[in-house]
C-alpha positions in Angstrom: -7.4 -10.1 -11.4 -6.3 -9.9 -7.7 -7.6 -6.3 -7.4 -10.9 -7.3 -9.0 -11.2 -10.1 -6.4 -10.4 -7.7 -3.6 -12.9 -5.1 -4.9 -15.6 -7.8 -4.6 -14.6 -9.4 -1.3 -12.5 -6.7 0.5 -11.6 -9.5 2.9 -8.8 -8.4 5.2 -8.0 -12.0 6.1 -6.7 -12.7 2.6 -4.5 -9.7 2.2 -1.3 -11.5 3.0 -2.0 -14.2 0.5 -2.9 -11.7 -2.2 0.3 -9.8 -1.5 2.4 -13.0 -1.9 0.6 -13.9 -5.1 1.1 -10.4 -6.5 4.8 -10.4 -5.6 5.4 -13.6 -7.5 5.0 -11.6 -10.7 8.2 -9.6 -9.7 6.6 -6.1 -10.1 8.4 -2.8 -10.0 8.2 -0.8 -6.8 5.8 1.7 -8.5 3.5 -1.2 -9.3 3.7 -2.5 -5.8 2.8 0.9 -4.3 -0.1 1.3 -6.8 -1.4 -2.2 -5.8 -1.3 -1.3 -2.1 -3.1 2.0 -2.8 -5.8 0.2 -4.7 -6.3 -2.2 -1.8 -6.6 0.7 0.5 -9.1 2.4 -1.7 -11.3 -0.7 -1.7 -11.5 -0.3 2.1 -11.8 3.4 2.7 -13.0 4.7 -0.7 -11.3 6.4 -3.5 -11.9 9.8 -2.0 -9.5 9.0 0.9 -6.5 8.4 -1.3 -4.0 11.2 -1.4 -6.3 14.2 -1.0 -5.2 17.7 -0.7 -1.9 19.5 -0.8 -0.4 17.4 2.1 -1.0 14.1 0.2 -2.1 12.2 3.3 -4.2 9.1 3.5 -7.3 9.0 5.7 -7.2 5.5 7.1 -9.5 6.0 10.0 -12.2 3.9 8.5 -10.0 0.8 8.1 -10.3 -2.3 10.3 -7.2 -3.1 12.5 -6.5 -6.4 10.6 -6.5 -4.7 7.2 -4.5 -1.7 8.5 -1.7 -4.0 9.9 -1.6 -6.1 6.7 -1.3 -3.1 4.5 1.4 -1.5 6.6 3.3 -4.8 6.4 3.1 -4.6 2.7 4.4 -1.1 2.7 7.3 -2.0 5.0 8.0 -5.0 2.7 8.3 -2.6 -0.3 10.7 -0.4 1.7 12.8 -3.3 2.9 12.9 -5.1 -0.5 13.9 -2.1 -2.6 16.1 -0.3 -0.1 13.8 2.7 0.0 14.4 3.2 3.7 18.0 4.3 3.3 18.5 7.9 2.4 22.0 8.8 1.3 21.5 12.5 1.9 18.9 13.1 4.6 19.1 16.9 4.2 16.8 18.5 1.7 18.5 20.3 -1.1 17.3 23.7 0.2 18.8 23.2 3.7 
């Protein structure tokens, strides 16, 4: 329902409230990431999401307010689930 609302409004000023409402359902990290990617796609278009072999996001079309709100969501996911700590920083092929 929140994503449907955002698809209609795409109002950056309500992103923080939407995030809090979404987090109340205690979603898994994968669901949180998917939610944030959908919010981004509503702002920059589906074609900007994870294109090409480098899997980068083209966020140049985003407004500053929305960009900051979405980056805060991503940081929250990393902090909440401990995704920022890597036990072995070396890749297996090193």
